[in-house]
N, C-alpha and C positions, 0 to 999 in steps of 0.2 A: 525437755524431759518427756512431754506428752507425745511429741513427734517420734522420738527415739523408741518409746514404748510401743507405739503403733507399728513402726517398722519391724520391731522385734516380733510382735504378734503375727504379722504377715509372713515373716520368714519361717516362724515355727509352723504356721498353717501349711506353707508350701512343702516343708519337710514331711509333714504328716500326710499330705495328699500324695507325695512321691512315694512314701513308704507303702501306703495302701495300694497304689497303682502297681508297684513292683510285686505285691503279694496277690495280684489279681482280684482285689476286693473292690467292689463298686460301692461308693458311699457318696452321699450328698452332704458335704461338709459346709456349713455356713449357708446352705441353700434354703430359701424360704418358699420354694415352689409348693411344698406341702401345705402351706398356709392358705392355698386357694381352694382346698377341697375339704369336705366333711369326713373323709376317710382316706385310707392309704390308696394311692394310685400308682401305676407304673412309672409315671413321670416324676412323682415325688418320692417314691420308695423303690428305686431300681434294684436295691439290695434284697428286696423281698419278692418283686413281681417283674414280669416281662410284659412288653406291649401286647395288648389284646386281652390280658387278664383283668378280671374284676375282683376276684379273690385270688390270693397267691395259688397258682396252679389250676385255677378254674377260669376258663375263657368266657368272654361275652357270648360266644357261639353256643356254649353248653347251656347257659342260662336261657338263651332264646329257644333252644331245642326242648328244654324242660317245659317252657310255656306252651310250645306247640303240642307236645305229648299230652299235657293235661287237657288242652282244649279238644283234642281228638277224642280223648276218653269221655269227656262230658257230652260231646255230640253223639257218641255211640251209646250213651246211657239210656235209661227208660224214657227220658223226655226228649228223644231225638227229633220229634216233630216240631219243636219250637223254631221260630224263624230267627230268633236272636238269642245268643248266650252272652251274658255279661258276668264276668268274673271280677269281683271287687275284693282285693285284699288290703287290709289296713295294717299299718306298721305297729310295732310294739309301742307302749306308752312310757314316757319318762316318769320314773318313780322318784320319790323324795324320802329320805330317812328323817328329815326334820325340815322346818321352814327354811328355804333358801339353801338347803344342802341336798343336791341331787345325787342319787345313786348312780353308779356307773351304768350307762345305758347298754342294754343287750337287745339286739334286734330280734323280733319274733322269727323263729326258725322257718316257719312256712313262708313268710314274706321274704326272708333272705334267700331261701331256696329258689324262688322264682325271679328275683330281681338282683340280688347281690348288693342292694342298697342298704346302708347301715345307719341312716339318719331317722330320727323320730318324726312324727307328724307328716306322714307320707301315705299315699294311696296308689296302688298298682291296679289299673283298670284294663282288662282284656275284653275286647268286644268282637264277637263273631256274628256275621250276618249271612243268612242263607241265600239272600238275593245275589250276592257276588262272591260268596265263599271266602271272603277276606277276613282277616283278623287284625284288628288295630290295637296297639298297646300304648297306653299313656301312663306316665309316671307323674303324679302330682306331688310336689315337694314345697316345703316352706323355707323361706329365707330367714335371715336374721338382721335385726337392726344394728346400727353401729355400736350401741351399748351392749347388745347381746354378743356381738363378735368380740368385743373387748373381754367379756367374762368367759365365754365358752368357745371362742374360735369361730371359723367360718363354716358355712354350709356349701355344698357343691352347687354351682350355678346351673340354671336350667339348660343353657347351651351345652355345658359340659355333660350334663346328665344324658341328653339325647344323643350325644356323640359317643360317650363311653359305655353306656348301659344297653345299647342296642334296642332302644324303644323307638316307636314311631314319632312320639312327641313327648316333651316335658312341659308341664304347665305349673303355674303357681298354685299352691293349695287354696288360696283365696278365690280361685276361679272354679273350684269344684262345683259349687252350688249352681253357678251360671251354666256350666257345661252340662250338668244333669238336667237342668230346666230346658235346655235347648234340645238335647237328644233324647231325653226320657221324661217328657212332661207327665205329670201325675194323671192317672186314669186313662192312659193311652198305651199301656204296656202289657196288654193281655197276651201278646204274642211273644213275650220275652221271658227269659228265666234269669233271675239274679242268683249267682253263686257267691257266697260270702264266707269269710273266715271269722270265727269268734272263739276266743279262749281267755284264760285268766291273764294273759300278758298283752292282749291287743288293746288298741285305743277305741273304747266303746263309743265315745262321742263322735268320732269320725264315721264309725259304722252306722250309727243311728241316722246321721245326715244322709247317708246313701240309701238306707233301707226305706226311708220315708217316701222316696220316689217310686218305689216298686210295690210296697206292701198292699196297697189298695186294689191293684189290678193284676199284677204279674205274679208268677210263681216265684217263690224264693226257697232256696235250699242251701244248707251248709256244704261247702266244697271240701271240707277236711277229710271225709271218708275216701273220696277219690284221690285227693292230693297225698294223703298219708299212705295209701296203697302204692302210689307211684314212688314215694320217698323211701319205702321199705328197702328197695334195691338200690344200693349205692354204686355210683360210677367209679371208675378207676381213680379219678381225681379226688373224689370224696374219701375213698379208702386210703389214699396217700396222706390226706390231712389227718385222718383218724390214726394212722400209724405214727405221725409226728406227735399227736396228743398222747399216744401210748408210750412213746419214747420219753417224753417229758415227765409223764406219770411214773415211769420206771425210775428215772433219776431221783424223783422225789422220794419214792419208797426206799431206794437203796441208801439215800442220805439219812434215813430214819432207822433202818434195820441195823441197830448197833446194840451190843449187850451192855447191861448196867448192873453192877453188883449192888448198887445202892438204889434207893427210891429215885424215880425220875418223874418230873411233872409232865402231864399230858400236853401242856402248853409248850414245853421244850421240844417234844417230838413234833408238834405242829410247826414250830419255827424251822426245824430241820427239814421237814417235808416241803414247806413253802420255799425255803432257800434252794433246795434241790430242783424244784420245778422251774423257778425263775432263772436258774443258771443255764437253762437250755435255750437255744435261739428260737425266736418267733412265738414264744408262749405268752399269750396275752393275759390270762387270768386263770383262776381256779374254775373248774366246771361246776362245782356245787360246794356247799359248806362241808368241810372235812370232818369225818367221824374219827375220833381217837379215844377209845374207851378201854380203860384198864380194869382188870379184875371183874367183879360182878356187874360193873357198868356195861360190859360187852353184851349182856343179855337184854339191854335196851336197844332196839333196832336202830333208832335214830338219835343216839346220845350225842349232843353237840356242845355241852358245857365246856369241856376241856379244862376244868379247874381243880382236878384232883391229882394225887400222886399215884404212880404205879409202883407197887412194892415188889421186892425180890420174890420170885416164885410165882408171880401172877402172869397171866397172858395179857397181851394188848391186841385189840382188834382195831385195824385202821381201814377206813373206806374213804377213798379220795380219788381225785382225777384232775387232769389238766384240760384246758380248752385251747385249741389252736385254730385260729381263723374260722370260728363258728362251728367246729367239730370237737366232740368231747370224748374223754376216756373215763371209764368207771371201773375201778379195781379195788378189791379187798384182800387183805392179808391178815393173818393172825399168827403171833409168835410169842415165845416165852421171853420176857424182858431180861431175865438173867442168863439166857442162852440155852437152857435145858428144859424140856417138857417133863412134868411129873407123869407118873404112870396113868393117872386119871385124865390129865390133859391130853396125853398121847393117844389114848383110846378115842376120845371125842374128835381130836384133830384128824386122825387117820380115817375115822368114819366119814367125816365131811369130805375129805379129799377123795375117798373111794366113790362117793356119790357123784362128784364132779367128773371123775374119770369114766364112770359108767355112762353118764349122759353124753360125753364126747364120743365114746365108742358106739353108743346107740344111734347117734346122728350119722356116723360113718356107715354103720351096718345098714341102716334104712336107706341111705343113698345108694349103696351097692346093690340093694334089692329093688331099686327104682320105686321105693315107696317112702318118700321123704316125710320126716316128722314135722310137727308144728310146735309152737311154743306151748300150746295147751296139752298136747300129747306128751311133750317132754316133761312137763310138770307132773303129770300123772306117773310117769316112769320114775321121776326123782322121788316122789313120795313113797312109792313101792320100795325103791332101793334104800331109802333112809330107814324105813321100818326094818328091813332086813339087816342093815349094818348095826342098828341099835340092838337088835337081838344077838347078833354075832359078837358084839363087844361086851355084852352083859349089862349094858345100860338099861335096856328094856328086858325085864325078867321074862323068861320063857313061860312062866306060869300064868301070865296075863292072857285074857281072852282076846279073840280076834277084833271085836269091836273096841275094846279098851286099847288095844295096840294101835289101831287106826287113829283113835282120838288122841292118844298120847303123842303119836308121830306128828300130827297136825299142830299140837301144842308146842312141841319142841322145834318144829320147822314151819313157822306160821306164815311165811311169805312165799311168793312165786319163785320158781327156779331161775327166772330171769325176765328180762324185758328188752324191747328193741332200744337201740342206742345209736346216736349219730349227731344230728343237729341239736337235739336236746338229750339230756341224760335219760329221761324216760320218753323216748322218741315215739312219734307216730301213734299217739294214744287212741286215734280213731281207727287204727288198723286192727283187724281181727286177729286174735291169738290162735285161731284155727287155720290161718293161712299156711299152706305147706312151705317149708323152707325151700328157697331157690337161690342160685348163685348171686352174690352181691349183698345178701341180707346180713345185717350185723346185729348181734344181740349179746347179752350177758349170760353167763352160766354161773350162778351164785348159790350153791347149797349152803345151809347153815344149821347149826344146832345150838339152842339157847336154853340153858337150864337155870332159870331165875330162882334164887334161893327162897323167895317168899311164896312162889306159886308152882314150884316143881311138883309133879305128880308124886304121891306118897310112896310109890314103889321104886323111885329112883334113889340110889344110895347117896348118903350125905357127901361122900368124897367127890361127887360130880356137881354138887350145888355151886352155883356162881360161875360156871364155865360157859362162855359164849364164844363160838367159833364161826367164822364165815370165810370162805375162799371164793373169790369172784374174779372172773376173766372175761374179756370180750373176744368173741369169735366172729369171723366172717365166713359165710358159706362159699366155698370155692366152686370153680366151674364143674368139678366132679361131684358136687353136692356134699362134700365132706367138710368137717369143721377145721378151720385154720385159726390158730391163736394170734390175736393182735397184741396181747399183753404178754410180757415175758419175765416178770419178776419171779425170783426163786420161790418155791412153795412146798417142795417135798419135805417130809419130816427130816430126812437125813441132810438135805442141802441147807435147811435153815439152821440146824444145830451146828453143822460144820462152819457155816458162815459166821454165826454168832460166837463161835469159839475162837475165831481169829481176831 
């Protein structure tokens, strides 16, 4: 019986392989090659990657060029007279939700951008010497014991790291201290600059180990302002991944955009959103905790509970996004759960959409005049237009004074018009918001009006109390300097009502 069962299983497997081959699909069925690595590789995941890729669609050569570009920028910085530049980037740290319960690991976006390496407990060391104009790159990584492999799977071997990730050498993390002692002995580094990364997600213990070798004699400086300026402009491969994340996000929203004549739980919409995202290929995870807020809860900017019901006649505000291969989408939509806006809701919604459209037009006009805007300038424009539409809609009484109008506008629109987005949801935090827009930059445009019932200005009519609206899309600055939408979910007043009526 056992033999016949085994033969039957083999036959079924052959049929499945033949079927997939006939449909030009490449799969590794029953293949354990992926068990040799700590992340997806072309040899283990040919259905996702091609040889030479480190991330699907991003080659080892692109990662190497990113490192070269950064080092050139550092050499040309104010400290160009240094004889040695040492860039030390530490990986993200593994977090735990409870003892022995690891959270899903997400690599630090800065570390990933320069290496493509997705494992924790790692250090990327880039060393430039003025004496020979050479740049040596070393990736320090930690292995796993047999017990750790049993529980968490393998890590990529050092030989595979040096071969696949285009680094000069790969060494065990346990040798980091010895390496630093040999090449950077304490108190002899006065001619060197250490550039390091430090954020809320990096492994601070690893960073402390490195900095102790430089702090007493060498100059040290955070590399993130330089790195984030570089990361602001996305390559075609990065934009391609962001488009995939936007498509997955769109599927999630369209799975949720359904009318309901009865009350619906916020958690129900969340399950529909999640199901829509996970139904798309190659989507690894949510980009951030999803906001699904019904009724007056939409006036809380980061409402995350999702434990209430949305009643007929109320609006629902959803802010969510997918992540695909390290690149994220961030989108917001607001719609009437029963399918029709009330007159008050319609006025607020049209006002918000008007502000977004004004911002998009302003970006294009400025580009045509060869005077590109920046995120900071765009926010000032958005505030001005928000005040205007609030007056036009009658939400802001014309009798209010100029100062009161400005204060009221900032109260109803309390956040920025947008933020950079890409490897992180709030990407490139060390990049200035005064940086003029240039081709390849990606950012959100997200105006909003929030009229909290308990704190609404006294001059706002009661019919507007409890209404919260946000409309958010991602744009990429095109080669002509104009805004191109990456997100595509319906948002016009008419489109929403028509879709929800069906």
